[in-house]
N, C-alpha and C positions, 0 to 999 in steps of 0.2 A: 411834316406831312399833314398837321393838324391844319395849317392854313389853306392847304392845297385840297383838302377833301372838304373844306368848309364852302369853297367857292361855287359847288354845284348845289349846296342844298338851298331851300326854299327860304324865302324871308322870314326873318322873325325868328329862326331858330334859338335854341337855348343854349349853346355851345359856348358858354363863357366860363373862365375859371371858377372852382369853385370858392366860395366867400368861406372863412374858418368856421367851423361848426363850435356851436357853444360848448364849452367845458360842462361836463358834466357835474351834477349838484353835489354827488356822493363824494366824500373823501376818504381815503382809506384811514387817516388819521382820527377820523372822528365817528362815532356811534351816535346813529338817527334812534334815539330811544322809541320815539314813535313807530320806526319801521319793526323794531325789535318786539314792542307788543303787538303789532298787526300780524307779525310772522306766528308769535306764540297763540294768538288769537284763531289765526287759521289755522293751526295744528292743535286746536282744543280738544279735537276727538283723539288725537294720538296721546295726548298728555293724560285726557280723562282714561282713556285705554291701559296705559301703562299703570296709572294710580290705581284702577280697579283691579287689574293684575296681580299687582304686589298686595293688594289689600287681601285677595283671594289666597294668594300663599301664606301671608302673614296670619290669615284667620285659620286656615286648614293647621298649620303649625301651634296656634296658640292652643286651639280647640280638640285637634285630634290627635298632634305629633307630641307635643311638650308633656312633660311629666311635672307635677306638682312637686316645688321644692320647699323645706322647711330649715329656717335659720336660727341656730343656737349660740351662745357667747358665754365664754367663761372670762369673767376679769381676774387678772393677776397685776401685782405691784413688784416693782423690784426694791429689795430691803437695802436701805444707805445705814450701814452701821459705822459708827466712830469709836466704838469702845471694845476694839481688839485687843484681847489678852495680850497677844504675841503680834508684833508687826511683822507679817509674813509676805508683804505686799511683793516682795521681789523675788520670792520664790514662787508662790501660788498665788497670783492675783484673782479678785474676786470680778464682778461685771462692772465695768466702768459705766459711768453715767453719761458718757459722750454719744451723740447720736448714732454715730458709725458703731459704735457697741451695743446699742439697743437693737440696731437693724441688724446686727449680728447674731443676736440672741432671737429675734424673729424669725430669721433663717434657719437657726437650729430648730426650732419648733417644728419646721416643715421638710426637715431633714429625712435622708432614707433611713438611717440607723433609728432614729427615734419612731418614726413611721412603723417601720417593719416591728419593734415592740409594741406598738398600737394595735397592727394587724393580727398579731400572734394571739396578744390578750383576749381580743375580742372576736378572735377567729373570723375575719372578715374574708378571708378566702371562700368561705361556705356562704358568702352572702352574694347573691346575684347582681344587687346594685353596683357592686365594687369588683366583682370578678365577672368579666364579658362571657367566659365560658359557659356559664352555668344559666345564662337566658337566652332565648330565642332573639334571633336577629329580626327586627322589624323589616318591613317592606323599604322604608326610608326612615332614617335617623340621618343625624348628625353626624355620629360615630361612623357611620358606614360611609359616609360622604369626606370625611376625615380621613379613613383608611384608603380610600380610593386616591386622594390628592397625596399621601404620605408615600403610596405605593409607585405613584406616578413620578415622584421627586426624588424619593430614596430608590436608588436599584435594589434590587430583591439581593444581589450580591452582598452589599451594605448591611443590611438586615440580617441576612444570617451570619455574617462576620461578627455582628454586634451579639449573636446568641450562642456563640461557639464556647464549648466548655461547661454549660450552665446546665443542670441537670432539670428535667420538667418541673419539680417542686420550686427551683429558685425561679425559674422564668414564670411560674404561675405567682409567687411572691412579688417578684417586680412590677407584673402587670398591675397587682393589686394596689401597689404602694403607688404606682403613678396615678391611677384611679382616685386614691384614697388623697392624694395630695391636691389634686383638683376640686375634692370638696373641702379643703382644710384652708382656712385663711387666719392670719396673724397680723394685727395691727397695733401701732401706737398712738395712743392719744397726745395729740400735739402739746408741747410744753408740760408733761408731764412724765413720770415713771410709771405710769399705768399701761398696759396693752391688754388686749383681747385675742383669745384665741375661738375663732366660729369653725363650725362644722355646718355643712349644708347638704342634707338628705331628703330622699321620697317620704321618710319619717319622721317626725317631730320628737319622739322619744329616742331613737336613733340618735338624732343629731344632738341632743342634750348629753347621751350618753357618750358619743366619741369626745366631745369637746371638754368634758369633765376628765375623762379617762387620759386624754392628751396633757391635760394641765398637770394631773397628777405623775404622770411618766415624765414630763418635763422637770418637775421639781426633783423628783426624785434622780434624775438622772444628772441633775446640779450636784447632789450630794456625793452619788456614786464617783463623778469625775473629780470631785475634789479629795476623796478618800483616795483615788487611784493616782492624783496628781501628786499628792502627799507622800505616798510610799513611792513613787517614782522618783520623788527629790529627796528624800532620804537614801535612797540606793544609789543614785548619782552623786549625790553631795559626800557621802561615804566614799566611794570610789576616788572622788575628785582630791578629797583631804588626804589619802594614801598617796596619790599620785604626786602633790604638792609636797607634803612631808619628804618623799623621797628625793625629788627636784631642788628642794631647799638645802638638804645634806650634801648633795652634789655639787653645787655652786659654792657652798661655803669650802669644801675641800679643794676645789681650784682656785680659789683666792690664797688659800695657804700654800698649795705647790707653786704659783706664781711668784709670791713673795720669797719663797725657797730659792728658786731658781735663777732669778734676774736681781741684779744691782740696782736696784730701783732709787730715784730721786724725786725729791719732791718738786713741787711747781717752780719754788724759788729759785732753786738750782737750776732748773730747766731755762727759767727767764734769764740767770747770769750767762749761760752758756749762748743764747739766743744774741745777747748783747755783744758776747764777746765776737762771736760769728759777724756779727754787723760791723765791729772795730776793722776786723782783718778784710772785709768787702769794701771797706771804705779805703784802706791802704792798698788794696789790689786795684781798684778803679784808679787812684793816684798813680801807682807805679805803670799800669797800662797806658796812662797818658803821657808819662815820660817815655816809656818806652818807644811810643809812636813818634813823640817829637824827635828823638835821637837818631831813631831809624831815617825820619825824613831828613835830618841834616846829614847825615852819612851819606844818603843817597844823592844829594845836592852837591856835596863836596866832590864825590867821585864823577857827576855830572861834570863839573867846572875842570876837574882834571883832564877830562877826556877834551874839553872844548881847547885847554891851554892858554887863555887869556889870564896873564898875571895880574893886570889891574882886576878883573872881576873876580878871581881867586883871592887875592889880597882883602877886598872890599866884604868879600864873603866871611872871612874867619876873625878878623878882627885882631892879627897878631902883629905887635911892632916889629919883630925881625922882618915878616914880611913887608909889612910897608917900607923898612929901609931898602929892602932888595928889589923892590919891583919897579924903582926907577930906573936901575941898570939890567935888569932881568932882558930886557928887550936888545941892547946892543953888545951885551958881555954875555957870552956863553958858559964862562966860569961861575958868573954870578946866576945865570939863568937856573944852572945845574943846583947851585945852593938852595935857589929858591923853589925848585921841584922837591928837593929834599926835605926841605922844611914842611913844605905842603902835605908829602906823604907822611910826614911825622905826627901832623896834625890830623890828619885821616885815620891815621894807627889810633891815636888816642881817643877820638871818637868812636871807633871800630870796640874798642875797649871797654867804653863806657857803655855800648850798646847791649856787649855780652853781658855785662853788670846787670843792667836792666832785665834782660832777659831772664837772669838767674834769678833776681829778686821778684819778679812775676811769676815765675814757676814754685818759687818757694812758699810765696803766699798764697798762690791758687792749691797747694798741696795740704798747707794748713786749712784754709777754708773747706776744703773737701773732709778732712777730718773732723772738723766740728760740726759740719751737716752731719754726718754720718752718726757723730754722736747725739745729735740733736733728733736726728729720726729715731733711733733706735730707744733714747730715752722716752721720745714723745707716744711711741707705740706700745711701749712697755707700759707708761702711765695711763694711756688711754684704754688698754685693755684692764689694765686693773679697776680703772674707775668704770667701765663698763659692767665688769662682774660684780662690783658692788653695788651697782645699781641694779641689776637683774636680780642679784640676791635681796635686797631690799624689796623689790617689787613681789617676787615670789614670797617673801615672808609676809608681808602685808597681806596678799591674797589667800595663802594659808590660812591666816587668822581670820580674814574674813570669813571664808568657807567654814572654817571649825565653828566660828560662832552661828552661822546660818544653819549649819548641820543640828546643833543643840537647839535652835530655835524651832526648826523643823520635827524635830522628835518629840518637843512637848505639844506642837499642834496637831498631833494625829487624832487627838479626840476631840477636838472642838469645831470639827465643820458642822456648817450650816448652810442651807439652800439659798441662794441670793434673792428668791422670789417667793412669794405667798400667795396664795387665792384669797381675793376680795370678796367675788361672788362666784358660786356656782351657776352652771347654766339649768335652766328651767326649760321644759318642752318648747322647741322652736316656734317660730312664726311664718306664716305664709309669706314666701318672697317672691315666687317666680311659678310661671312666667307672668310678666306684668301685662296683662292683656291689652289694657287701654293705651299704655305707652307703645308697645309693638304694634298695633294697629294705627296709631297715629304716626310713626316713623313710619312705617310701610307707605302709608297714604303720601307723606312727605317726601321719602325717597322715589316712589313711583312718579308722582307729579315732576319730580328734578329731572330723572329718567328721561320721562316724555320729553320736558322742555329741551333737555340736551339734544334727543335725538331730532327734534323738530329745528333746533339752531344749528345742528351739524350737517344736517340735510339742507339746510339753506346757505350755509357755509361753503358747502362742498359742490354747490351747484353752481355751474357756469354759463347755463343757456337763460334763455328769456322766457318769462310766463304771462306777462303783461306788454301791452302797447306802451304804457308810460316807462317801464323799464327799458324797452330797446328805445324807444325816443330818447331818453335821458344819456344812454350810454352811446349812441351814435349822432345826435343832433338833426336827424332827417324824421320826417313826419311819416306816419303809419297808415298806409292807405286802405288796408283791408286785413280781416281777420278771418282766413278760412279754414274750418273744421277739415278732419279728415273724414274721408269719404268711405263709406262702406263698400268697398269694392275687392271682389276676390280676384280679379284678373283685369288688367289695365286696359283691354279693348271693352270693357263692361263700362267705361267712364260717360261715351256720349249717351249710351241707353238710359244711364242713370241720369244725366242731366235732362234726358227728353221727360222720364218719367217723373221725377222730382222736381218739377221746375219751381216750386214754392217750399223746397226744403231749406235748412239752414244754410248748406253749403252752397245752392243756387243764388239764394240772397245774399250770401256773401261775396260772389262773383259780381254781383249787380252792384252792389256797394263799391268794390275794386273799380269795374267800370266807370263808375259816376266819377270816383275819386281820380282816376286816370283822365278821362275826358276834361275835368273843369280844372286839372293842374295847372292849365293854360288859359285866361279868360280870353284873351285875345282871340287865339286860334287853337283850336284842340288838337292834341297829337296825331299825327297819321299813321306814321311808323313807330311801333311799340316793340320794346325789346325788354324780354324777361331773362334773367340770371338769378346766381346765387353765389354764396361764398364755395360750397363743396358739393359734390353730386348727394342726391337722394333728397332734397330739400322741396320737392315738390313745385318746381319752376315750369316743368313740362306739361304736368297736369293743369298748373295754373294756366299757363300758353294756350291749351286747347278750350280752357271752360271759358277763358276769357274771349277768345276767338268767336265759340260756340254762341255767346252772349251777345258779342258785338252783331253779330248776324242776324241775330235776334231782331236787330232795330231795323231790318230791310236793307242793311249795308251789303256792299260788296267787299268781302275780307277775304285776305291770304294769308295764311299759316305757314312759315318756313322754317324747315328744322336746320337750324345753323349750327347745330352741335353735328357737324360732319364726322367727328372721330369716333363715338357711340353708337349715333343714330338709331335711337330708342322709337321713334315714331313707328316703326313696323309693328312695335307691341300694341300700339294702340289703333292703328288702321290696315286695313288689308289693301294693300296697292296693287295687288295682283301682279300681272304682266306691264307694271310702269316702263314705259321707253327710257326713263332717265329722271334726273331730279337737278339739284342746285348748280352742282360742277357744269354738268351741261347745258343750262341755262346761260352760266357765264362765259363758256366758249362761244357763244352763238349758234352752236350746230342745230338746235331747234329752238323754235320759239317757247316762250312760257306757257301760252294755251295748250300747246301738244301735251305739255310735263307736268301742268299741275293734275290733282285726283280731287275730285270730288268727296268728301269724306261721307259716307252713309249716315244717314240721320241727322245731317248739320248742313246749311248751305255755306260752306268753308272750304275754299280751293286749298288744297296742301300741295306744298311743294317738299317733296322729301329731298334727306340728304344723301350725297354719294360720297364716297371714298374717293379722294383726291389724289393725283401722282405729286403735286406739289405740296407743303406746308399749308395747312389750314389758316394760320395766321397771314402767310405770305398772300394767300389767295385773296382774303379778305380787304388786305391793304392795297390791292391794286385799283387803277382807276377805273377797271371795269366793272368792280364791284358796287362804286358809287354811282357808275352811270346807268346798271342795272336797277338801282334802286329809285333812281329819277324816273325811268321807264315804269318802274311799277307803281309808283306814285300817281301816274297818269290813268292807270288800269284799275285802281282798287282804291276804295274808301279808308279802309285801313289795312295795315300791314302788321303781323305778331309775328316777331322772331323770337324763337327758343334758342338760347345761346349756351357754351359749356359755363361750367363753374369759373368764377373769376381766379379762384386761388390754385387751379390746377393747370389751365392754360391762358394764352393773353388774347385769345379769340373776341371774349366779350370786350375787352378792352376796345380791340381795332373796332369792331362792328358798331360801338358805343358811339362813336365818333359820326355816324351818318344818321341816327335815328333821332326821334323828335321826344321820346320819353322812354325811359328807364325805370324799369321795377324789379326790386331786389328781393328776393323770398330769402325769408329766416324760417327755418324748422322750429316749431315751437319745443320749448324745454329741451333742446339737443343741440343746436349749434351754438359754441361757445363764444363769448364776448371777444376774445381774441382773434377768432375767424372771422367774425362780421367786421370788427374795425380795421383790421388788415386789409380785407376785400374792398370795403370803402375807400381804405386810403390809397389802393392802388388806381382807382378810377381817379380820385382828386390829383395823382401825382402827373395825369396826362390832362388834366383840365376839364374831364367828364365829369357831369352833374346827374347823379342819381336823384330821381324825380321824388321816388317815395318807395316805403319798404311795406312788403307784406309778411305778416305771421302766418305762415302756412302749417298744415298739418295738427292743428289744434286739437287736442284729446278733450272733448266735454268732461269726460267722468275724472278726466285727471285735473281740468279746471276745478270742478267741484272738491275734488280731494285734496286741492291745495288751499280751498278758501276762497275761490275766485267765483264760484259757480251762480252768485247773485249779482255780479257787477257788469259783466260783459256782455251785452247783446243778446245773442241766441243761445248764451250759456245761462242767461240768468232767468228767474223764475217768469219774470214779466215778459218774456219773448216768447213763452210756449205756445199762447195762442195765434200767433203769427207764422210759424212754420210747420210744415208738414212733418211726421216722422221719418227720420233718415233710415 
């Protein structure tokens, strides 16, 4: 269809297959550092704003919300003694020097039991710092924020369930202990047996008092635990000794009863029985072999007897008598009778031998069974006796051990000492927080990082085009123009705006577009110009009307055709009144074009509106009549501008594109995705149609400045202010 349609085109048209577009310079596997820096620089105000915001928040927290805190510490050391009067390590062990054991002691310091003693002794439930119920809740606090988060994360039912069965005093104590635990710290100095107990409160003296009191309670708790552990050990050891003594007597009595009830043998006698059993087992195996041989011989003789061959029968038994009779047995019946009687006698002898062998096997089996039974019984009795003796000996050893430990533990009662001692008591605490400079610096850094992240994330998620360089790099096509968004309340105000603002940025952008289109072919300027886009709403129709208006300003005869006969949006721009018809009527030839065109008010342009067709629009534009129609228009008009449907929606634009001289492709600024643009251009290339240039339309000047492009591009730069009227 392309070759056929081209036959009617004017000479020098440019409908040759597209050359491969240059590959985009950007690679998904590479990071352009300068591009990243440029993006961050364009978003510098966002970054600065985020940094300033977090600085304000941090400053408000530091100077208005945060309460000064003071830290005081008590230093303790583990006592490592080797001069114990009694070795009681296995009964009541002290503190191990292993790291895990030291860490355990640190957790003991922060345990609920020890902190409850601290709260009780210092009456911290009456201190508003630790009992939140006694202090008014500020409008903003970290505690309130934590409570909100906890309420959102933990269902109310779970919180109620956690406090079931507790009295108000117990709940108050638990809350106070939890707050005190947050104020307490315990740490070990590396590679030493020295650790510190710290307290951080709003009062320097209170911090020292809490640290010293907790250290004292911890040391006293060690002594109390050891005393209690010793008492528990004495009680437990006494009970265990009594149990072991009774168990020992019971096992000794069991040995005596077993020796009295059984006829026990020693291990040597049992070994002799096993040897005897082995001999019987060997004889039994030989007898079974003999039995099998005799049985097989009897079966063989019986089989030969049934066959009745004298020669074979004589050869099988090796009997001299049969050997003498076998030569006459075949001819003499009397001899054969003697032969058979002799063979039967031999069979009877073998059967008797078989019976004796069976009896011998049976006797040996019975003897072997008796020996096995004796061995099993003797073995069981011997094993039982040995087991009882071992258990008795083990019980005796355990009894003696526990008895010794009981005596040691009884002596140890009055020798208990703490495993730790205080090296230095806490002094009035030092100011530790809030660290104003650090917090403000951190807020500044985090704010800058947050702003940079927002700028980069916005750039990464963006799929449209903001600069002509980006558009050209992604498509390989030149950008003919950059048209800003026009301040139109209604579409029918477009022509009025162009007439009233002939030197506006938008009007000048249309002139630049006109110049680029007319100079796209040095040899011959394009006469039929098609405007299209990838998707609807990209400004192609506004662009078509504006370009027609500008071409008419050159004193040329211009025709504007509404090629989008499916939507027909020209009625929103022009008042066609009682127009007798449009494009479809012209193609049918029912009326000449001169009677169908409408002179647009305010512009010297003939407009041929679109009509609803009874056939598919693509089929209509593919007809020979449409091609002939355009040739007729070439003779009547200097320039023809055709507004066509979007490429990705319907195929009309690709069909019409075969017959035009230039195609300009509109791309909405910062909206149309790269995928949509490249796919639309690919569809043109698939049918060998050249797109002459792109137009970046609907550019938002404020948006250009917001993204940091306002000082670089034409009408949106500072140097262009003196050349354009205010829009």
